[in-house]
C-alpha positions as CSV (number, residue, x, y, z in Angstrom):
1,M,-82.0,-113.8,146.7
2,F,-83.3,-116.7,144.8
3,S,-84.3,-119.3,146.6
4,L,-85.7,-123.1,145.7
5,L,-87.9,-125.1,147.9
6,L,-88.6,-128.6,147.0
7,L,-91.7,-130.2,149.2
8,A,-92.3,-133.5,148.8
9,C,-95.8,-135.2,147.6
10,T,-97.4,-137.8,145.3
11,A,-100.3,-136.7,144.1
12,P,-107.4,-136.2,119.0
13,T,-105.4,-134.9,116.3
14,E,-105.6,-131.1,115.7
15,P,-104.0,-129.9,112.7
16,A,-100.5,-128.2,112.5
17,G,-101.0,-124.9,111.4
18,Q,-98.0,-123.3,112.6
19,A,-96.9,-124.7,115.9
20,P,-93.5,-125.6,116.1
21,A,-92.9,-129.5,116.2
22,V,-92.7,-131.1,119.3
23,A,-90.3,-134.1,119.9
24,P,-91.7,-137.1,122.2
25,P,-91.1,-135.9,126.1
26,S,-88.2,-137.3,127.3
27,S,-87.5,-139.7,130.4
28,E,-86.0,-136.3,132.6
29,F,-89.2,-135.1,131.7
30,Q,-91.6,-137.5,132.5
31,R,-90.0,-137.6,135.8
32,Y,-90.0,-133.8,136.5
33,W,-93.2,-132.8,135.3
34,Y,-95.4,-136.2,136.1
35,A,-94.4,-136.6,139.9
36,G,-97.6,-134.9,141.3
37,Q,-96.4,-131.4,141.4
38,A,-96.9,-128.0,140.1
39,E,-93.5,-125.5,139.7
40,L,-94.5,-122.3,141.4
41,S,-92.3,-119.4,140.5
42,R,-92.6,-115.9,141.9
43,Y,-91.1,-112.6,139.8
44,R,-90.4,-108.9,141.1
45,L,-92.5,-107.1,138.4
46,S,-91.9,-103.3,137.3
47,Q,-94.8,-103.1,134.9
48,S,-95.4,-100.4,132.1
49,R,-98.9,-98.7,132.2
50,Y,-99.8,-94.9,131.8
51,D,-96.7,-94.0,130.8
52,A,-95.0,-94.9,133.9
53,L,-93.4,-98.2,135.8
54,H,-95.2,-99.1,138.4
55,P,-94.1,-102.0,141.0
56,G,-95.7,-105.1,141.3
57,E,-95.6,-108.9,141.2
58,A,-95.8,-112.0,139.1
59,V,-96.8,-115.8,139.8
60,L,-95.7,-118.4,137.2
61,V,-97.7,-121.9,137.6
62,F,-96.3,-124.6,135.6
63,V,-98.3,-127.9,135.6
64,T,-99.3,-131.2,133.8
65,E,-103.1,-132.5,133.4
66,D,-105.5,-134.2,131.0
67,F,-107.5,-132.0,129.4
68,L,-110.4,-132.8,126.8
69,P,-109.5,-131.6,123.4
70,R,-113.1,-130.8,122.0
71,Q,-114.7,-129.3,124.7
72,Q,-111.2,-127.8,125.9
73,V,-111.6,-128.3,129.6
74,K,-109.4,-130.0,132.1
75,Y,-110.8,-133.8,132.8
76,E,-111.9,-134.5,136.2
77,G,-112.9,-138.5,135.2
78,A,-116.4,-137.9,134.3
79,P,-117.7,-140.4,131.4
80,T,-116.8,-138.8,128.2
81,R,-116.4,-140.0,124.2
82,E,-113.4,-137.8,124.2
83,K,-109.8,-139.4,124.6
84,P,-108.1,-136.7,127.2
85,V,-104.7,-135.7,126.1
86,S,-101.7,-134.3,128.3
87,V,-101.3,-130.5,128.4
88,L,-98.6,-128.1,129.8
89,K,-100.5,-125.3,131.6
90,M,-99.1,-122.1,132.4
91,N,-101.3,-119.6,134.7
92,Q,-99.5,-116.3,134.9
93,L,-100.8,-113.7,137.4
94,R,-99.7,-110.3,137.7
95,R,-100.6,-107.9,140.4
96,F,-99.6,-104.2,140.1
97,T,-101.0,-101.3,141.2
98,T,-101.4,-97.7,139.1
99,G,-101.3,-94.6,141.5
100,L,-104.6,-95.3,143.2
101,Y,-105.9,-98.5,142.1
102,D,-105.2,-102.4,141.5
103,Y,-104.6,-104.5,138.6
104,S,-104.7,-108.3,138.6
105,V,-104.0,-110.0,135.3
106,N,-104.2,-113.7,134.5
107,T,-103.4,-115.7,131.7
108,S,-104.2,-119.7,131.2
109,V,-102.5,-121.4,128.3
110,F,-103.0,-124.7,127.7
111,T,-100.6,-126.9,125.5
112,P,-100.7,-130.3,124.5
113,V,-97.2,-132.0,125.4
114,A,-97.0,-134.1,122.5
115,G,-98.2,-131.3,120.3
116,P,-98.9,-129.7,117.7
117,G,-100.8,-126.7,118.5
118,T,-101.8,-125.0,121.6
119,L,-105.9,-125.5,122.3
120,K,-106.7,-123.0,124.8
121,V,-105.8,-119.5,126.0
122,V,-107.5,-117.4,128.5
123,T,-106.6,-113.5,129.7
124,T,-108.6,-111.8,132.3
125,V,-107.7,-108.4,133.4
126,Q,-109.5,-106.7,136.6
127,D,-109.1,-103.2,137.4
128,W,-111.2,-100.2,139.3
129,C,-112.9,-99.3,136.4
130,G,-114.1,-103.1,135.2
131,Q,-112.7,-106.3,133.6
132,T,-112.0,-108.0,130.5
133,F,-111.8,-111.2,129.3
134,T,-110.1,-112.6,125.9
135,Q,-110.2,-116.3,125.0
136,L,-108.8,-118.2,122.4
137,N,-109.8,-121.8,121.0
138,R,-108.2,-123.9,118.3
139,R,-111.3,-125.0,116.3
140,G,-110.4,-126.7,113.1
141,T,-107.8,-124.7,111.0
142,G,-107.7,-121.5,113.2
143,Y,-108.4,-120.2,116.5
144,Q,-112.2,-118.4,118.0
145,L,-111.8,-115.1,119.7
146,E,-114.1,-114.9,122.0
147,A,-113.1,-111.2,123.8
148,R,-115.7,-109.1,125.9
149,S,-114.5,-105.5,127.6
150,Y,-116.0,-102.6,128.8
151,F,-115.1,-100.0,126.6
152,Q,-117.3,-99.3,124.0
153,P,-115.0,-99.0,120.9
154,E,-114.2,-102.9,121.7
155,A,-117.5,-104.3,123.4
156,D,-117.6,-107.7,122.7
157,Q,-116.3,-109.6,119.7
158,D,-116.6,-113.2,118.1
159,V,-114.3,-113.5,115.5
160,K,-113.0,-116.6,113.8
161,L,-108.4,-115.7,113.5
162,P,-106.1,-118.2,110.9
163,A,-104.0,-120.3,112.3
164,A,-100.6,-118.9,113.7
165,L,-97.9,-119.6,116.5
166,L,-99.4,-117.4,119.4
167,E,-96.9,-115.8,121.5
168,D,-98.6,-116.8,124.7
169,E,-97.9,-120.1,123.9
170,L,-94.2,-119.5,123.8
171,W,-93.7,-119.5,127.4
172,T,-95.1,-123.5,127.4
173,R,-93.3,-124.7,124.2
174,L,-90.0,-123.4,126.3
175,R,-90.2,-125.4,129.0
176,I,-91.2,-128.4,126.2
177,G,-88.0,-127.9,124.6
178,P,-86.6,-124.6,123.7
179,D,-84.4,-126.1,120.7
180,Q,-88.0,-126.5,118.7
181,L,-88.8,-122.8,118.9
182,P,-89.5,-120.9,115.4
183,Q,-86.7,-118.6,114.8
184,G,-86.1,-116.1,111.9
185,E,-89.3,-114.1,110.4
186,I,-92.1,-115.3,111.9
187,Q,-96.0,-115.2,111.7
188,L,-98.0,-115.1,115.2
189,I,-100.8,-113.8,117.0
190,P,-99.4,-111.3,119.8
191,G,-100.0,-111.7,123.4
192,T,-103.4,-111.5,124.8
193,V,-101.8,-109.3,127.6
194,A,-99.9,-106.8,126.2
195,S,-102.4,-106.2,123.5
196,R,-104.9,-105.8,126.0
197,L,-103.3,-103.2,127.8
198,R,-102.2,-101.1,124.4
199,H,-106.0,-101.7,122.8
200,R,-104.6,-103.8,120.1
201,P,-106.8,-105.5,118.1
202,L,-105.3,-109.7,117.8
203,R,-104.5,-110.8,114.8
204,P,-101.5,-112.6,113.2
205,E,-98.5,-110.6,113.0
206,T,-94.9,-110.5,111.9
207,A,-91.7,-110.8,114.2
208,T,-88.3,-111.6,113.8
209,A,-87.5,-114.4,116.2
210,T,-83.8,-115.4,118.0
211,L,-82.8,-117.8,120.2
212,A,-79.1,-117.1,121.9
213,A,-76.9,-117.0,124.8
214,Y,-77.8,-114.3,127.5
215,S,-75.1,-113.0,129.3
216,G,-76.5,-109.4,130.9
217,P,-76.9,-108.3,134.6
218,D,-80.7,-108.2,135.0
219,F,-81.3,-111.9,135.7
220,Q,-79.4,-114.7,137.3
221,S,-79.5,-118.8,137.5
222,S,-80.7,-120.8,140.1
223,Q,-77.7,-122.6,139.9
224,P,-74.6,-121.2,140.5
225,G,-72.7,-120.2,137.4
226,G,-75.3,-121.6,135.2
227,A,-75.9,-120.6,131.8
228,L,-78.8,-118.5,130.9
229,R,-80.5,-118.3,127.2
230,A,-82.9,-115.5,125.4
231,Y,-85.6,-116.1,123.2
232,T,-86.2,-112.7,121.5
233,L,-89.4,-111.5,119.4
234,R,-89.1,-108.2,117.7
235,Y,-92.5,-107.5,115.9
236,A,-92.2,-105.1,112.6
237,A,-95.2,-103.0,113.3
238,G,-95.9,-101.3,117.2
239,G,-92.0,-101.1,118.1
240,R,-92.6,-103.9,120.4
241,T,-89.7,-106.2,121.5
242,L,-90.5,-109.3,123.8
243,R,-87.3,-111.2,125.6
244,I,-88.0,-114.2,127.6
245,V,-84.9,-115.1,130.0
246,F,-84.4,-118.9,130.8
247,E,-81.6,-121.2,132.2
248,A,-80.0,-123.0,129.3
249,A,-80.4,-126.4,131.2
250,F,-83.7,-128.6,131.9
251,P,-86.5,-128.0,133.2
252,Y,-85.4,-124.7,131.6
253,L,-86.9,-122.7,134.6
254,I,-87.7,-118.9,133.6
255,A,-85.5,-116.5,135.0
256,G,-87.3,-113.7,134.3
257,W,-88.4,-111.4,131.0
258,E,-89.0,-107.6,129.6
259,D,-91.4,-106.4,127.4
260,S,-90.8,-103.1,126.0
261,Y,-92.8,-101.0,123.9
262,D,-94.2,-97.5,123.5
263,G,-97.9,-95.9,126.0
264,Q,-99.9,-95.6,122.8
265,M,-103.3,-96.5,122.7
266,Q,-106.2,-96.4,120.6
267,L,-109.7,-95.8,122.1
268,S,-112.6,-94.4,120.5
269,G,-110.8,-93.0,117.6
270,Q,-108.3,-91.0,119.7
271,T,-104.7,-92.1,120.7
272,L,-103.8,-91.7,124.1
273,G,-100.1,-92.1,125.7
274,S,-96.5,-91.1,124.1
275,K,-94.4,-92.6,121.9
276,K,-91.7,-93.1,125.0
277,V,-90.5,-96.6,125.3
278,L,-90.5,-98.6,128.3
279,T,-89.7,-102.0,129.7
280,T,-91.4,-104.2,131.3
281,R,-89.4,-106.4,133.7
282,A,-90.1,-109.3,135.6
283,V,-87.0,-111.0,137.6
284,R,-87.4,-114.1,139.4
285,T,-86.7,-114.4,143.1
286,H,-88.1,-117.8,144.5
287,T,-89.0,-121.1,143.1
288,L,-90.9,-124.1,144.6
289,R,-92.7,-126.9,143.7
290,S,-95.5,-128.4,145.6
291,D,-99.5,-130.0,144.9
292,Y,-100.4,-126.7,145.9
293,W,-104.3,-127.4,144.6
294,Q,-104.7,-129.4,148.0
295,R,-102.6,-126.4,150.0
296,H,-105.5,-124.5,150.2
297,Q,-106.1,-124.4,154.5
298,P,-104.6,-121.6,156.7
299,A,-101.6,-123.9,158.3
300,D,-100.4,-123.8,154.3
301,S,-99.8,-119.8,154.4
302,T,-96.5,-121.0,155.6
303,L,-95.7,-122.0,151.8
304,R,-96.7,-118.8,150.5
305,H,-94.6,-117.0,153.0
306,Q,-91.3,-119.2,151.4
307,L,-93.1,-118.5,148.1
308,G,-92.1,-114.8,148.7
309,V,-95.9,-113.8,147.5
310,T,-97.5,-110.5,148.8
311,G,-100.2,-109.8,146.3
312,F,-102.8,-107.6,147.9
313,G,-102.2,-108.6,150.9
314,R,-99.6,-106.7,152.1
């Protein structure tokens, strides 16, 4: 059952690349995103891994903050020659178990509200085998990829990627204005989580993007009778399809997503897993707005219960 909880509180110019154009934020956007609150949503997760579906949960955190475009860190008020830009940040957290052991997957995306291109993406994956780190930084006309892995064939990588739309920034672009998302045949760099779990190298790929009304049974609006839309990517290679379902009305709350692909992985010259296609699905259950960064005392755990999150503390 979906619940919406409101908690009162206060609180450089880049080459365009292939990022979509962004219109100036509306007064509606400013009232919602600059009120000193973050938007937190909890999702019931079924995650594809090792040719099986595993139960878990996901949390999406959306919040605006000031960001230094050269250092690509949050602006904390210290003296600097840089002019901060306002970004819409998404933190996506996934927690799930695969048999005996746990997975923790975190992604952060920093997208300037005024455009034109996302400045930074960071993804970390932790499990009982080890951990991996992937970071993309916008530098000049492309992205600098820094990747660290405990797998021998991947090890340490520092690679320059050409300018392209990032799959990871579709989530923030959607919240800024879904009608500005590209459609048709596009070039984009696939999502860092799916690429990591599938052990596929990050590089621009071709996909077909569509934006249409959604009328299926799996996702629901937070408003009775509210309309939903779906942004769908179908990759030309690898048979992967990603669909993000969201509310048609502002602020375009994300109702959930589906990510379908086979279980094959390439490691040490071996092909592991099967060609069976499984679908990761996340369905929203709760949403609240809060200045969560100030809610870190034991008494604030009641908010965690209201959001419905369990994590590993079951």
